[in-house]
FIFI-675174 format. One record per residue (C-alpha): residue in one letter; x, y, z. Coordinates in Angstrom, 2 decimals, always signed. Example, Ala and Ser with C-alpha at 12.3 -4.5 7.8 and 13.67 -1.06 7.14 Angstrom:
{A {+12.30 -4.50 +7.80}} {S {+13.67 -1.06 +7.14}} 
//
This chain:
{M {+116.98 +5.67 +42.70}} {N {+116.79 +6.28 +46.11}} {S {+115.02 +9.42 +46.94}} {R {+112.11 +8.33 +44.02}} {R {+111.40 +5.47 +45.97}} {S {+111.32 +7.50 +49.29}} {F {+109.00 +9.83 +46.72}} {L {+106.81 +6.61 +45.75}} {Q {+106.30 +5.50 +49.35}} {N {+106.05 +8.85 +50.73}} {T {+103.00 +9.69 +48.16}} {L {+101.05 +6.30 +48.27}} {L {+101.23 +6.81 +52.12}} {G {+99.84 +9.97 +51.73}} {G {+97.41 +8.52 +49.74}} {L {+96.15 +5.52 +52.00}} {A {+95.91 +8.45 +55.20}} {A {+93.89 +10.62 +52.82}} {G {+91.55 +7.69 +52.20}} {T {+90.86 +7.62 +56.13}} {A {+87.92 +9.84 +57.95}} {D {+90.07 +10.64 +60.77}} {F {+92.54 +12.18 +57.86}} {W {+89.81 +14.00 +56.48}} {A {+88.19 +15.04 +60.18}} {K {+92.07 +17.02 +60.38}} {A {+92.05 +17.87 +57.22}} {L {+88.89 +19.83 +56.05}} {P {+86.70 +22.04 +58.98}} {A {+83.47 +20.60 +57.31}} {F {+83.92 +17.61 +59.92}} {E {+84.29 +19.51 +62.47}} {K {+82.14 +18.11 +65.56}} {P {+78.54 +18.56 +65.16}} {D {+76.18 +20.32 +67.55}} {K {+74.50 +16.89 +68.70}} {N {+71.22 +19.82 +69.30}} {A {+70.87 +20.35 +65.86}} {F {+69.61 +16.99 +64.91}} {P {+67.51 +15.34 +63.57}} {V {+66.85 +18.04 +60.93}} {V {+65.02 +18.12 +57.55}} {I {+65.38 +20.57 +54.46}} {A {+62.94 +20.67 +51.30}} {T {+62.96 +23.31 +48.41}} {W {+59.48 +25.46 +48.42}} {A {+57.56 +26.96 +51.09}} {P {+54.39 +24.89 +50.22}} {N {+56.53 +21.65 +51.02}} {L {+56.11 +21.95 +54.82}} {K {+53.39 +19.46 +55.01}} {A {+56.70 +17.08 +53.73}} {N {+59.04 +18.17 +56.17}} {A {+56.63 +17.60 +58.72}} {A {+56.11 +14.28 +57.63}} {A {+59.72 +13.43 +57.42}} {W {+60.02 +14.97 +60.80}} {E {+57.48 +12.21 +62.41}} {I {+59.61 +9.75 +61.70}} {L {+62.69 +11.88 +62.45}} {S {+61.80 +12.70 +66.10}} {K {+61.05 +9.07 +66.99}} {G {+64.47 +8.24 +66.07}} {G {+64.01 +7.24 +62.47}} {Y {+65.99 +6.39 +59.63}} {A {+66.60 +9.35 +57.20}} {L {+65.58 +7.42 +54.02}} {D {+62.35 +6.48 +55.57}} {A {+62.02 +10.51 +56.75}} {V {+62.78 +11.29 +53.15}} {E {+60.57 +9.21 +51.11}} {A {+57.47 +9.71 +53.87}} {G {+58.63 +13.37 +52.94}} {V {+58.35 +13.68 +49.17}} {H {+55.00 +11.39 +49.17}} {V {+53.16 +13.98 +50.28}} {P {+53.22 +16.33 +47.05}} {E {+53.43 +13.32 +44.98}} {A {+50.08 +12.45 +46.23}} {D {+48.87 +15.56 +45.96}} {P {+46.42 +16.70 +42.88}} {R {+46.80 +20.36 +43.47}} {D {+50.79 +20.42 +43.11}} {T {+51.08 +20.34 +39.53}} {S {+55.28 +20.45 +39.39}} {V {+55.57 +16.65 +40.93}} {G {+53.45 +13.19 +41.01}} {Y {+49.59 +12.79 +40.74}} {G {+48.15 +16.10 +39.37}} {G {+51.51 +17.35 +37.98}} {F {+51.32 +18.50 +34.53}} {P {+51.98 +16.70 +31.25}} {D {+54.22 +16.47 +28.18}} {R {+52.74 +18.17 +25.08}} {D {+51.12 +14.47 +23.96}} {G {+49.51 +14.22 +27.34}} {H {+51.34 +12.18 +29.04}} {V {+52.16 +12.66 +32.91}} {T {+56.29 +11.15 +33.09}} {L {+57.63 +11.05 +36.23}} {D {+61.17 +11.27 +37.43}} {A {+63.01 +10.54 +40.80}} {C {+66.07 +9.41 +42.71}} {I {+66.80 +8.83 +46.56}} {M {+70.36 +8.21 +47.88}} {D {+70.90 +7.13 +51.06}} {E {+74.20 +7.28 +54.08}} {R {+76.05 +4.39 +52.52}} {G {+76.11 +5.91 +49.23}} {M {+74.10 +4.28 +47.40}} {A {+71.09 +5.50 +45.07}} {G {+68.04 +4.39 +42.89}} {S {+66.22 +6.18 +40.53}} {V {+63.56 +6.33 +37.67}} {S {+63.28 +8.38 +35.16}} {F {+60.32 +8.57 +32.18}} {L {+58.23 +6.83 +34.73}} {E {+54.26 +6.75 +34.13}} {H {+51.16 +5.35 +35.62}} {I {+52.77 +5.44 +39.11}} {M {+52.14 +8.06 +42.08}} {H {+55.29 +7.35 +44.21}} {P {+58.01 +7.02 +41.71}} {I {+60.72 +7.91 +44.56}} {S {+58.73 +4.57 +46.44}} {V {+60.25 +2.63 +42.81}} {A {+63.34 +4.52 +42.59}} {R {+64.06 +3.44 +46.53}} {R {+63.03 -0.30 +45.18}} {V {+65.32 +0.08 +42.32}} {M {+68.07 +0.95 +44.66}} {E {+67.99 -1.90 +47.28}} {K {+66.33 -4.72 +44.92}} {T {+68.43 -4.37 +41.81}} {P {+72.22 -4.44 +41.33}} {H {+71.30 -1.36 +38.93}} {V {+70.66 +2.45 +40.20}} {M {+68.17 +3.40 +37.37}} {L {+65.44 +2.16 +35.44}} {V {+63.05 +4.31 +32.87}} {G {+60.42 +4.40 +30.60}} {E {+58.40 +0.88 +30.43}} {G {+60.97 -1.28 +31.81}} {A {+61.10 +1.29 +35.14}} {L {+56.84 +0.54 +34.99}} {Q {+56.87 -3.34 +34.61}} {F {+59.92 -2.90 +37.48}} {A {+57.08 -1.00 +39.57}} {L {+53.85 -3.28 +38.70}} {S {+56.17 -6.68 +39.53}} {E {+56.87 -4.77 +43.02}} {G {+53.02 -4.41 +43.74}} {F {+53.26 -0.66 +42.66}} {K {+49.04 +0.04 +41.24}} {K {+48.54 +1.33 +37.88}} {E {+46.90 +4.68 +37.94}} {N {+45.93 +7.98 +35.79}} {L {+47.80 +10.25 +37.22}} {L {+46.17 +13.03 +34.64}} {T {+43.84 +15.46 +36.06}} {D {+40.75 +17.44 +34.79}} {V {+42.76 +20.60 +35.80}} {A {+46.03 +19.24 +34.09}} {R {+43.81 +18.55 +31.13}} {K {+42.63 +21.69 +30.61}} {A {+46.22 +23.70 +31.06}} {L {+47.17 +21.26 +28.13}} {E {+44.66 +22.55 +25.98}} {E {+45.23 +25.88 +26.86}} {W {+48.58 +25.52 +25.70}} {K {+48.10 +24.15 +22.90}} {V {+46.63 +27.66 +21.81}} {T {+49.73 +28.85 +21.41}} {S {+52.10 +26.13 +22.16}} {K {+55.16 +28.39 +23.60}} {Y {+57.68 +26.19 +25.20}} {K {+59.10 +29.13 +28.03}} {P {+59.70 +28.40 +31.96}} {I {+57.89 +31.10 +33.88}} {I {+59.69 +32.08 +36.44}} {N {+58.13 +30.89 +39.94}} {V {+54.85 +31.36 +38.81}} {E {+53.21 +29.33 +41.06}} {R {+56.13 +29.69 +43.98}} {H {+56.55 +25.73 +43.90}} {D {+58.48 +23.58 +41.63}} {T {+60.67 +19.83 +42.00}} {I {+60.93 +19.17 +45.74}} {G {+64.45 +17.88 +46.65}} {M {+64.99 +17.15 +50.32}} {V {+67.53 +16.23 +52.33}} {A {+67.57 +14.63 +56.58}} {I {+70.07 +13.64 +59.27}} {D {+68.34 +11.67 +61.85}} {M {+69.38 +11.60 +65.41}} {Q {+72.11 +8.94 +64.63}} {Q {+73.28 +11.22 +62.35}} {R {+72.37 +9.30 +58.69}} {I {+72.28 +11.42 +55.98}} {A {+70.04 +10.77 +53.04}} {G {+68.28 +12.52 +50.10}} {A {+65.47 +12.58 +47.73}} {C {+64.25 +14.71 +44.78}} {T {+61.05 +13.96 +42.93}} {T {+58.92 +16.12 +39.87}} {S {+56.71 +15.75 +36.93}} {G {+59.62 +17.33 +35.28}} {A {+59.03 +20.61 +32.57}} {A {+54.69 +21.38 +31.75}} {F {+54.40 +20.11 +28.80}} {K {+58.05 +18.96 +27.70}} {M {+58.75 +17.21 +24.36}} {H {+57.84 +13.45 +24.64}} {G {+60.90 +11.38 +26.62}} {R {+62.58 +14.60 +27.94}} {V {+64.46 +14.34 +31.46}} {G {+65.18 +16.80 +33.43}} {D {+67.97 +17.22 +36.31}} {S {+65.61 +14.94 +39.02}} {P {+66.74 +11.60 +38.47}} {I {+70.23 +12.16 +37.85}} {I {+72.51 +11.27 +40.97}} {G {+74.84 +14.56 +41.13}} {A {+72.28 +17.03 +39.32}} {G {+69.03 +16.96 +41.11}} {M {+70.17 +15.77 +44.34}} {F {+73.39 +14.40 +45.66}} {V {+74.34 +13.46 +49.78}} {D {+77.48 +12.20 +51.10}} {N {+77.54 +11.35 +54.36}} {E {+81.04 +12.35 +55.12}} {V {+79.91 +16.02 +54.60}} {G {+76.18 +16.74 +53.53}} {G {+73.45 +17.06 +50.75}} {A {+71.97 +19.23 +48.36}} {A {+69.38 +19.38 +46.15}} {S {+68.17 +21.41 +42.96}} {T {+64.69 +23.01 +41.78}} {G {+64.15 +24.71 +38.80}} {L {+65.18 +24.40 +34.99}} {G {+66.65 +20.76 +34.83}} {E {+68.47 +20.99 +31.77}} {M {+70.61 +23.93 +33.29}} {V {+71.63 +21.74 +36.32}} {L {+72.26 +18.73 +34.46}} {R {+75.13 +20.64 +32.31}} {T {+77.00 +21.49 +35.70}} {L {+76.15 +18.91 +38.23}} {G {+74.75 +21.10 +40.27}} {S {+74.21 +19.32 +43.69}} {F {+77.39 +17.56 +43.26}} {L {+79.23 +20.87 +43.25}} {V {+77.09 +21.91 +46.22}} {V {+78.54 +19.07 +48.26}} {E {+81.91 +19.57 +46.97}} {E {+82.09 +22.65 +48.21}} {M {+81.10 +21.72 +51.53}} {R {+83.70 +19.12 +51.50}} {R {+86.34 +21.74 +50.95}} {G {+84.78 +23.71 +54.22}} {V {+82.55 +26.06 +52.55}} {H {+79.27 +26.73 +54.74}} {P {+75.97 +25.24 +52.55}} {Q {+75.14 +28.99 +51.87}} {K {+78.02 +29.91 +50.29}} {A {+78.04 +26.65 +48.64}} {A {+74.74 +26.86 +47.02}} {E {+75.87 +30.83 +45.90}} {I {+78.95 +29.25 +43.75}} {A {+76.62 +26.69 +41.89}} {V {+74.24 +29.25 +41.43}} {K {+76.85 +31.35 +40.39}} {R {+78.74 +28.90 +38.13}} {I {+75.63 +28.69 +36.25}} {V {+75.11 +32.17 +35.47}} {R {+78.58 +32.62 +34.48}} {K {+78.23 +29.82 +31.77}} {Y {+74.76 +30.86 +30.80}} {P {+74.45 +34.04 +31.01}} {K {+71.44 +34.87 +28.75}} {Q {+69.12 +31.64 +29.67}} {S {+69.61 +32.72 +33.18}} {E {+67.68 +35.84 +32.70}} {E {+64.77 +34.04 +31.76}} {A {+64.82 +30.26 +33.69}} {Q {+65.21 +29.98 +37.71}} {V {+67.67 +27.58 +39.73}} {G {+67.74 +27.03 +43.06}} {F {+69.91 +24.85 +45.41}} {I {+69.39 +23.52 +48.70}} {A {+72.30 +22.56 +51.04}} {M {+73.13 +21.17 +54.46}} {D {+76.13 +20.13 +55.95}} {K {+77.07 +17.48 +58.63}} {R {+76.79 +20.06 +61.31}} {G {+73.35 +20.52 +60.64}} {R {+73.66 +23.94 +58.94}} {H {+71.70 +25.07 +56.19}} {G {+71.59 +27.30 +53.08}} {G {+69.56 +28.01 +49.85}} {Y {+70.68 +30.29 +46.74}} {A {+68.73 +30.94 +43.40}} {I {+68.98 +33.06 +40.39}} {H {+65.94 +35.09 +40.93}} {P {+64.25 +36.01 +44.11}} {G {+61.36 +34.37 +44.70}} {F {+62.87 +30.71 +45.56}} {S {+62.14 +29.32 +49.02}} {F {+62.60 +27.03 +51.08}} {V {+62.02 +24.48 +54.64}} {V {+63.94 +23.54 +57.43}} {Y {+62.64 +21.53 +60.25}} {Q {+64.76 +21.53 +62.95}} {R {+64.64 +21.97 +67.03}} {E {+61.11 +21.84 +67.29}} {E {+60.63 +24.13 +64.58}} {N {+59.13 +23.97 +60.79}} {K {+60.39 +27.29 +59.62}} {V {+60.19 +28.18 +55.72}} {Y {+63.16 +30.78 +54.75}} {E {+62.99 +33.26 +51.52}} {S {+65.74 +32.88 +49.14}} {A {+68.04 +35.72 +48.06}} {G {+68.87 +35.87 +44.30}} {F {+71.72 +36.23 +42.34}} {L {+70.17 +38.26 +39.59}} {A {+67.84 +40.41 +41.91}} {K {+66.98 +44.03 +40.65}} 
//
């Protein structure tokens, strides 16, 4: 009995110790003392999002809050009618509806999300209101729209002439098939660390072009489209959401970093798991991840070549071309 009691006491004390930041700081390489010169820093999917990074940096460089930075950053593609993958100008579903998904997460682990939202140009801001003003994490469809309108958001027509024309052209064959890197942009995921080393993330999209009405991808799902943990870092995804949903890819990336893995390697692990589980689908679809750890180190990786990401750090806003696991 004494040995059993001693074992239980030691197990309990070990569990309590494991719950402390000091324990993890000593146990895991990911929590090595960060290079303060690395902050602030912001990373986002796809080269065209240099402007989004610049908007986030405008806040970060003045000592601003990471959560404000990622919200302002992704506002840029959300409001750009030329970006057919995000917000205003996003390609509609096959019934002609522009439906938007977004999620946001702060350094405390609080999160907000909206899905299947119509008529609101900035779903990321609605997601933040869900996080800050409701007891919920996620609102969808008509309920999300009603909430947005009650919060003062303006109801707008988000279907542009370009998007409408693209839908009519698609209807000629009505074939749904993802085309890898067709425009060198897609869903924007963004992770930022501010001068106070607070980590926040955001992800926003109009989803797959000409999808079935009601389809939801990975972008509004915490742990799939985006995930941050202030003890570790953050990650976000882009590409075919169904493949990310099945693997909770962004959460996986963060958990690998928690084990001490470099962000680049963590992104590679997530991609390779998807390819291993879905080899046939991976031949025809793209998924990419960005990752950044608490030390300000970053990385990105994709199933196929052609994925790019952008990092603003040490006064430089830079495009990185990702390697692809299935490079020919």
